[in-house]
N, C-alpha and C positions, 0 to 999 in steps of 0.2 A: 787597173791601174790606177785608172780615175778615181776610185775611193780610196785607194789609197796616199793619192794625194792630196785630197780632201782632208784624210784626217792627219795628213803632216803639216799644212798648214794651217790647220785649225790646233793642234796639239804639240807640237814641237816647241815652240816658244816655252809655253807654260810649262811642261813635264820638266824642264830644265834651271826654272828660275826659280830663285827666291821672292818670298812674300814680304814685306817690310808691314810687321804689325803695331809699331807705335811711329806716331808722326806727332808733330807741333800742331795744337789744334786751339781755337780760342775758348778761352774759359768760359765767358758771357755767354757763347751759346745751348741751347737744350741738350740734356745727354740720350740720345738712343742706343739704349744695348742691346747689343744684337750678340746671341749664343748659337753654337751648333754642338750638338752631339758628339762625343768622340769616335762613339761608335763605326762612323764615318771612314770607309777607305781613307784612307791619304792621296791616293787619286781625285777621289771625289773632292777630297776637301779642297785640292789645288787647281781642281777643273769647275769646281762652281761655287763653293765654300767662298774663296777667296777674291775669282774676280767679281762675282756679285758684291760683296762686301766693297771692293776697289767702286765699281759702278756708284752705289750708294753713295759712297762718300764723294765719289767726283761730281752727281750731279746735285746731292742737297747738303754737300760740307757746307755752302754761307748760312744754313739754316738749323744746323743739327750737327752735334758733333759726337760722331758715332766711336765706341768702342764695340771690340772681339773678345767673347770668353767661349773658353775649351771646357763643355763640361761631360763629366766624367757617365760612361753609358750604367754604369752600376749604380749609382747615388745621384740620378739626375733628377729626380722627386725634390730630392733633398737639397741639391744644389741649385736647382731653380726655387723652390723660396726663399732662399738666401742671396740670389743675386737678382731675383726679379727682373728678369732681361725682358724686352718689348715686343723683337723680335726672336724667331729661334727658327734657325734648320736643323728638321730631323727626318730619316727615314718615315717613310706611309707607317709603316706598322707601331713605330713610337709615337708618332702626332696622333695615330687613333687611342689609342691609352690615354693617350695627355687629354684629348677634346672628350672622355670617356668623366674626367674629372670636373665636376662644376665650379670648383674655386679656381680653376686655370684661366677658365673663357677663353680655352684655344678653339680659335679659328683661321681656318686655310685662308691664307690670300693668292699663294699662285705654286705650282707644282713644277717638277725641273720636265721639259719634254725632250725625250732624245730626237735630233734632226734626221733621225732613222725610220722614226716612228711617227704614224699618222696621229696616235690617240694618247691626250695624256696619260691615260689609266693605264695604257699598256708600251711602258718607254723601257722597262728593264723585266729582264728575266736569268736565266742560267745558261751556260753551256760546259757541256762535258767534252774534255781534251785530251788525248794522249798522245804517244812519238806516232808517227806516222807509218813507223816500221813495226808495230805491235798490231801483227794479222790477229792474234787472238783477242784482241778487241775491238767489235766492230759494232754492235747493239747495247743499249742498257743493262741485258739480260747477263753478255759477257763481263758486265764491269761485278758482277756477284761475287763476294769474297776478296777483292780486291782493295789493293791501299789508293787512299783516294789524298790531295793534298789542298787545301784549300787558305785564304790569307783569315778568312773570320767563320767562325761558325755562330758567330750572334748577327750574321745581316739576312735581310729577305734576299737582295739581290743578289745572292749566291747561293748559300746555302740554305737558309730554307727554302726558296723556290725549287732548288735540285732535289729537296727531301720530299717536297709537293707532288712531284713530277714522278719519283719512286714508289708514294703511297698511292695514285692515280693510277699507275700500272698494276697495282696488288700487293706489291712489296711492303716486307715491313720494313720502313727506312732504318731505325737503328738498331737495326741488323743485317742489313746489306753489306755493309764495305766490311774487310776483314781488318782494316786497320785505319786511322784517319789520324792526320798529320793537318796544323792549322799556325801558320807559321807567321801571323798576329805583325805582319809587315807589308809591303805593297804587294797586290796580287802577282809583281812579276816573280813572288817567292814560289808560287805555290807551280809557275810555268815552271821555273828553274828545277823545282822538285820530280817533276815530271823529265823533264830532260835529260837529268842525271838517273834517270831511273830509281831513283829513292821512292816515288810512287808513282802507283800506276796511271792512276787517272787522276788527275787536276779539274776545279769548278772554276770558274770566271763567269762575272757578269756578262751580257751579253755586249756585244759591239767591240769588248777591251781586247780581244783576240786581233780580231784588225787593226785596231790603234797600234799595237804592237808592233805588229809587223809595219801597218805603214810608216811606221817613224825607226824598223831597223829595231827593235827590244830583240823580236822574235824573226828566224830566216823563216820567209815564206815557203811553205813546205812542208815543214819540219813538225808540226804537229798536225792533228787530225780533231774534226768535232766528231763525237761521239753519237749515231742516229740522229743525224741534225734534222728538225722539224721543219715541213714543206711551208713555209710561209707563203706561197700561192693558198692554201686552204684558209686564210684569215680575211676576210672582208674589208680590213683597214691593211692595209701593207707593212711590213716590217723589212726593214735592208739589211740587217744582220744577220747571221747565223746563229742559233739557241738550238738546244737538247728541248727546253721545259716547251710543254704548251699554251699554258697560261704566262700571261705577262702582267705585269701589276706597275703602278704609279712608283714614281723614284721617290726624291727628296722633295717634301714639302718646306716653303718658308710659312710661320702661322704666328698670327698675333697671341701676346697672353694680356691676362685681365687687367694688366696694370699699364696697355699702351693706349694712349689718348688717340682719341680718331683723325687730327687732324696727321698725326707720321704717319698712323694706317693708310691714310687715303694719301697722303705723298710716297709712300714707301710703295702700294701698290701700282700708281702712274708711273712710276719711274721701273719698275721690273718689265711691267709691259711695254713699256717702249725701249729696253734693252735688248740690244742686235743678239745675234745665236752667239753660241763662245764656247769655244772648244766641243764644240758637235753637238752643246743641247742650246734649249733655250727655255725662258721662262713664260710659264702659261695657264690657261684657268680649264676648266671643266674636268670635275674632278669625281673618279666614279671608284669606291674601295671597296667594293663588291668580291673582288678577288684576294684581294689582302684580308677579309675578314672570312672569307672561305679558307684560307690555308691556314689564317692562325685559328681557328675553331679547328680543322682537320688533323693540324699537328700539335695543338695545345701548347703554343708559346704565346709571349705577348698578354694582353690582357684573358686570355683562355689557358694560362701556365697552370694554374689552381685546377685546373680540371686534373692533372698529372697526380695530384693529391686524392688518394682512393682511403684514408685514416679515417674514423667513423665520425669524428668533427667536423672534418672536410666534406664529407659525402651528406650529412646534414643540414652544413650550412649551404652548401650547392643545391640542394634539392628539396628545402626546407619547402618551397610553397607546394609540391608536388605531394611531399611526406603532408603538408597541413592538410590536402584535400583529401589524400589518400584516409588520412586520421577520421576524416571527420563524414568521409563516406563508411567507415568502419562502425565509428561510433552511430551511425545513422543504424547502418544493417543489425548491428548489434542490439539498438534501443527497438530497431521492428523485430525484430528476432525476439524479444523478449516480451515485447507486447502479444506477439503469436503466440508465445507460448503462453501467455496470461488470457488469452482469450480461447485457446486450445485447453487448457486445464479448469476455465469457468463452463466452456461448452460440455466438455466430457462430464463436469460435476453434476452439471444440469441431466445430462444424458443417464448418469449411473443414478441419479433421483428419479428420473421417470422410469430406468428399466425395473430400480427395485419397486417400486410401485405397479407398476404392469406385473410384476412377479406376485406382490403380496393381494395383490386383487385377483391374477390367478389361482393362488393358493388359498385365497378365500373363496371362491367360486368352486376350489374344486373340495374344501369342507362343505360347504352348502348342499353341495350336488351328494356329498357322502353323506350329508345328515338326513336328504330327503329323498335316499334311499333306502337309508334306515327306516324312516319316519315309514314309505311306501312299504317293505318289508314289514314293518310293525304293524301297520296296519292291517297288508293282506293276512300275515298269522294270527291277529286279532280276530280280523272276519272269522275265516277259517276255524281257530279255535272256537269261536262263539258258536258257527254253526255247526261245530261237531260237537262239541259241549251240548251241547240244546240237543243235537238228533240223540248222543247217546244217553242225554237224561231220564229220557223219557223211556226207552227199553232194560235201560239200570231199574229206575224206578219199578217199573213191572216185577224184573225179577227178585227184585225184594220181597215186594207183596208176595209173589208166588213163592219163595222161600219160606216167610211168615204164615202162609196159607198152609203151605207143608209141615208147617211146627205143629199146627193143633191138630191137622189129621192124622199126625203121628206120632202124636203125646207117647201114647201107650206103646207104641211098639218102639219110639228110639229108644224107651228105655229098656226095653228088652233085648233088642237088637243094636247094639256099641256103633257096629258099620255105618248102621242107616241115620246114626245120632250126628255122627263126624262127620258124614257126607253133606246132609244138612247145613250142618255149624259150617263146615268149609266154603259151600256154596254161597251162605249169607254173609260172610267174611270177606270171601273173594269179590262177592257185588260191591259191597262198601268199600274196599279196598278201590277197585274199580272207579266207583262213585269220586273218591276221595282226589284220585288223579286226574280226575275231568276238572274236579275245582280248582286243584292246583294249575291243570292248563289253565282254567279261564280266570285267573287270577292274573298269572303271567301276561296272558296277552292283554290283561287290561293293564299291566305294570303296577300290581300290587305284591309288595315284597312280602311276605307270611311273616308273621310273628317269628320271633326266636323265645323257641321252649326250650327247656331242659331236658335234654331224653337220656334215659342209662343207654350208653353203648354196648351195655352185654348184652341185656336183653334183646336190642334192636338183633345186634349177629346172632342170638340163640332165635328170634325168632326168621331172619333171613333163611339161617339153618333149615328148620322146619318147614319153611316154604318149598325150601330147595327138596328135602325130602317127601314131601307131601306131592310134589309134581311129580318125582320118580317111581313113587307107588302106582300113581295112577296112569 
């Protein structure tokens, strides 16, 4: 009850009031152009942008002439370059994209902190809601395949935070819901979708459900929070219902490149003296770690290019890694070529050494063969000389005996043809043996006999006679 009364006192007037955008201002004052990104929900614009703009005018209107501009969320970079605002209201995820552009020179000077959060960097999250009578939807797992409604699919404080929770729980966010509907108006449109049964589940920024119940827009007890997170688990208290574990910084006021230092100084001092309004206050202490993690995990914002898997995008995205890989590959290829060169060189050297070794072995074999032949030739020569020497003496004696026998039997041989034949054959065979011995000696001495012409017919006849003589003997 106290919570609802607090919200009622903070929000009732602003939710129903209209904001005057134009006023008469002195023309001699320095102009301060203030802009806000149109992606901001209408409740955020009414509860944060307009009250802050009014407060700055009330406190600094005597020094500066303030003008407020609405910048399209689709072409915000182009419009920023045209309008050149000094100050910009933007969600934290868009501010991070602007801060990454050097020429914009965007610097955060204050962040919107919920009075129901103890940390500036943990001010907003998402809450899943459904009708209280839906007994089939009690957990996030029960939402799979159901129809979902939200005001916008481009806000971190509702849609992206919700998808981040789904991804953290192991689901594929883009394939989780059975249907999606975005009202493109106040968040109350998503609530109406759920109450009417057009959608099974709704997604709201944290603390907005309590605000709607507090001012009577939603009947208490008609909606329930799906799978509420236990705030007692956090070291820093958070006093609104939520379905997402992670909380993120909300709206950020940043100064841009053309903002004079004295204007920035006055604005910062004024913002930090602004009392709490509509359940919020401006504070310092910025930590965008969770936002960067969410953007990287879901590939949106400055990481949206990671969704492009074309060859050109992959080359652009991983050009540093590819350059390193290419360098390593070139080094490995060069090293491989060097190794192959060294191997071929060493192989050629080894092949030459083996060929030299084989040649030396062959030469040694030939040398051993020549030596063996010489040794055998020497042995044969020596034996031949011995045999020839030993045979010459008896052969000479036989020749002498044959000559003596011819002299003694000279008369008888005339009368006895057989005796003559025997004596003559003895002499011829002895001379033949002596001739053979001389041939052996010449062969042992490697003396080649002179080539002499012979009558082959006479040689054959002689061989035949010798054969017949041996047969008769």
